[in-house]
VMD Tcl script that draws the C-alpha trace (Angstrom):
set ca {
  {-57.46 4.16 16.71}
  {-58.07 3.98 20.36}
  {-56.55 5.42 23.20}
  {-54.56 2.67 24.52}
  {-54.35 1.71 20.75}
  {-52.41 4.92 20.46}
  {-50.98 4.52 23.89}
  {-49.51 1.24 22.85}
  {-48.13 2.06 19.21}
  {-46.50 5.16 21.10}
  {-44.70 2.42 23.75}
  {-43.81 0.46 20.90}
  {-42.07 3.02 18.78}
  {-40.42 4.43 21.99}
  {-38.84 0.55 22.74}
  {-37.95 0.47 19.22}
  {-36.46 4.06 19.46}
  {-33.85 2.49 22.68}
  {-33.52 -0.37 20.85}
  {-32.05 1.31 17.38}
  {-30.17 4.35 20.39}
  {-28.36 1.59 21.64}
  {-27.51 -0.17 18.03}
  {-26.59 3.23 17.18}
  {-24.12 3.60 20.54}
  {-23.04 0.06 19.67}
  {-22.22 0.94 16.35}
  {-20.39 3.83 16.91}
  {-18.17 2.28 19.89}
  {-17.45 -0.41 17.10}
  {-16.51 1.85 14.50}
  {-14.08 3.43 17.36}
  {-12.63 0.22 18.15}
  {-11.64 -0.93 15.15}
  {-10.44 2.65 14.18}
  {-8.40 2.28 16.70}
  {-7.21 -1.15 15.63}
  {-5.74 -0.08 11.95}
  {-4.61 3.15 13.12}
  {-2.55 1.06 15.51}
  {-1.14 -1.83 12.80}
  {-0.16 0.86 10.28}
  {1.94 2.29 13.42}
  {3.04 -1.29 14.46}
  {3.84 -1.17 11.05}
  {5.73 1.86 9.75}
  {7.70 1.32 12.97}
  {8.78 -2.39 11.53}
  {9.35 -0.44 8.30}
  {11.80 2.37 9.80}
  {13.79 -0.99 11.78}
  {14.16 -2.57 8.37}
  {15.75 0.26 7.22}
  {18.06 0.75 9.57}
  {18.86 -2.39 10.21}
  {19.60 -2.55 6.40}
  {22.39 0.95 6.92}
  {23.94 -0.87 9.97}
  {24.85 -3.97 7.77}
  {25.56 -2.29 4.84}
  {27.88 -0.37 7.00}
  {28.73 -3.63 8.65}
  {29.25 -5.14 5.19}
  {32.10 -2.24 4.28}
  {33.87 -2.04 7.57}
  {34.18 -5.99 7.19}
  {35.52 -5.77 3.42}
  {39.31 -5.10 5.36}
  {39.86 -8.04 7.91}
  {38.31 -10.36 5.08}
  {40.62 -8.79 2.87}
  {43.35 -9.56 5.37}
  {41.44 -13.09 6.21}
  {41.89 -13.76 2.69}
  {45.70 -12.39 2.28}
  {46.29 -15.50 5.37}
  {44.41 -17.78 3.63}
  {46.22 -16.84 0.54}
  {49.49 -17.51 2.60}
  {48.78 -20.23 4.56}
  {48.34 -22.21 0.44}
  {51.75 -20.08 -0.48}
  {53.53 -22.19 2.35}
  {52.74 -24.98 0.79}
  {49.47 -25.82 3.01}
  {46.51 -27.87 0.94}
  {43.07 -26.72 1.01}
  {42.08 -29.67 2.91}
  {45.05 -28.81 5.48}
  {44.30 -25.63 4.79}
  {40.48 -26.06 6.21}
  {41.24 -27.90 9.00}
  {43.79 -25.47 10.56}
  {41.58 -22.41 10.29}
  {37.81 -24.62 10.33}
  {36.51 -23.14 7.82}
  {34.71 -25.68 4.71}
  {37.00 -27.25 1.78}
  {34.68 -24.90 -0.41}
  {35.27 -21.58 1.78}
  {39.16 -21.17 2.07}
  {38.98 -22.11 -2.26}
  {36.52 -19.75 -2.16}
  {38.81 -17.10 -0.81}
  {42.16 -18.64 -2.56}
  {39.93 -17.99 -5.69}
  {38.82 -14.35 -4.38}
  {42.64 -13.61 -2.77}
  {44.31 -14.54 -6.14}
  {41.70 -11.63 -8.14}
  {43.17 -9.14 -5.97}
  {47.39 -9.01 -6.01}
  {48.94 -8.27 -2.12}
  {52.22 -7.80 -1.96}
  {52.30 -10.05 1.16}
  {51.78 -12.76 -0.42}
  {55.44 -12.50 -2.34}
  {56.61 -13.43 1.30}
  {55.79 -16.24 1.26}
  {56.77 -18.17 -1.85}
  {56.40 -21.76 -0.68}
  {59.56 -23.32 2.03}
  {61.07 -26.37 3.35}
  {57.09 -27.74 4.25}
  {58.98 -29.54 7.50}
  {58.81 -26.07 9.43}
  {56.81 -25.61 12.83}
  {53.33 -24.97 11.97}
  {51.06 -22.30 13.69}
  {48.62 -23.87 16.30}
  {45.18 -24.11 14.93}
  {43.22 -20.50 15.48}
  {40.32 -21.56 17.75}
  {36.99 -20.65 16.33}
  {33.38 -20.22 17.69}
  {31.25 -22.75 16.81}
  {27.89 -22.18 14.38}
  {24.77 -22.87 14.57}
  {24.44 -27.18 14.11}
  {27.69 -27.43 15.18}
  {30.09 -26.02 12.87}
  {32.99 -23.75 12.91}
  {32.61 -20.87 11.97}
}
mol new
graphics top color blue
foreach p $ca { graphics top sphere $p radius 0.5 }
foreach p [lrange $ca 0 end-1] q [lrange $ca 1 end] { graphics top cylinder $p $q radius 0.2 }
display resetview
């Protein structure tokens, strides 16, 4: 090897070393960015899972709290039925679908209530209460 050849080999090795150092620096930056990505995604998923758990607890509490007023609504539907209103009339008066009226009547029949005794069928010509205003559901149905 001549002096010029040795200098050329050293220059090539130096250039390659710089390139390799730059590649290594870039790979470390890629590794860091990927680690940040996976860590952030894991944190985001953990937050979502915590929110789902909180939401499930809130829904469970709301369902428990809603049980009493729902029973009162079923009792009121049963009272309307005992007053001689047909299922279709009850549906028209309350804004419920007939299938919901049937379900409420079936559920109220399963739970005896002393307030139903006071509403035995009477004169059907008596004045009827005004229909209850209901909020529209999605799709234009009435809730």
